[in-house]
C-alpha positions as CSV (number, residue, x, y, z in Angstrom):
1,M,48.7,92.1,88.7
2,P,45.6,93.5,90.5
3,E,42.4,91.6,90.3
4,R,40.2,93.1,87.6
5,C,36.6,93.0,86.5
6,C,35.6,90.8,83.6
7,W,34.9,93.8,81.3
8,V,38.6,94.7,81.2
9,K,39.8,93.7,77.7
10,T,42.4,96.2,76.7
11,E,45.3,98.2,78.2
12,A,43.1,101.3,78.1
13,D,40.4,99.4,80.0
14,A,43.0,98.2,82.5
15,H,44.3,101.7,83.1
16,Y,40.8,103.1,83.6
17,H,39.9,100.2,85.9
18,D,43.1,100.6,88.0
19,T,43.1,104.5,88.3
20,E,39.5,105.7,88.0
21,W,36.9,102.8,88.4
22,G,35.6,102.7,92.0
23,V,37.8,105.5,93.2
24,P,35.7,107.9,95.3
25,S,35.4,111.5,94.2
26,H,33.6,114.5,95.6
27,D,34.4,116.8,92.7
28,D,31.0,117.7,91.2
29,R,32.5,118.6,87.7
30,Y,34.3,115.3,87.5
31,L,31.3,113.3,88.7
32,F,29.1,115.0,86.1
33,E,31.7,114.3,83.4
34,M,31.8,110.6,84.4
35,L,28.0,110.4,84.5
36,M,27.8,111.7,80.9
37,L,30.5,109.5,79.6
38,E,29.2,106.4,81.3
39,G,25.7,107.1,80.1
40,A,26.8,107.7,76.5
41,Q,28.8,104.4,76.6
42,A,25.8,102.6,78.1
43,I,23.6,103.5,75.1
44,G,26.2,102.9,72.5
45,M,27.3,106.5,71.7
46,V,30.9,105.9,72.7
47,N,32.8,103.7,70.2
48,D,36.0,102.5,71.7
49,H,37.1,101.0,68.4
50,E,37.3,104.4,66.8
51,T,40.6,105.2,68.5
52,G,42.2,102.3,66.7
53,C,40.7,103.3,63.4
54,P,43.2,104.7,60.9
55,R,40.8,107.5,60.0
56,H,40.5,108.5,63.7
57,T,44.1,109.9,63.7
58,R,43.5,111.9,60.6
59,C,40.2,113.3,61.9
60,A,41.8,114.2,65.2
61,A,44.6,116.0,63.4
62,L,42.2,117.9,61.2
63,G,40.2,119.0,64.3
64,K,43.4,120.4,65.9
65,K,44.3,122.2,62.7
66,I,40.9,123.8,62.5
67,G,41.2,124.8,66.2
68,K,44.5,126.5,65.6
69,R,43.2,128.4,62.6
70,R,40.2,129.7,64.6
71,A,42.5,130.7,67.5
72,A,44.6,132.7,65.1
73,E,41.6,134.6,63.7
């Protein structure tokens, strides 16, 4: 098992830590995406617990259903 930072608590954190955290990138789009996501997480706009919430699955499915309807229009 690789040595990990103290903030790694879940399997999702471990995957992120092992595959993305500290890996150099020169892709401006990717760097901008990471800047926005990390900034949102830092101020509490990203709620990691939501993906484990029973309502999250239903809401995600509803969003896909609406997207398919709009694509068919």
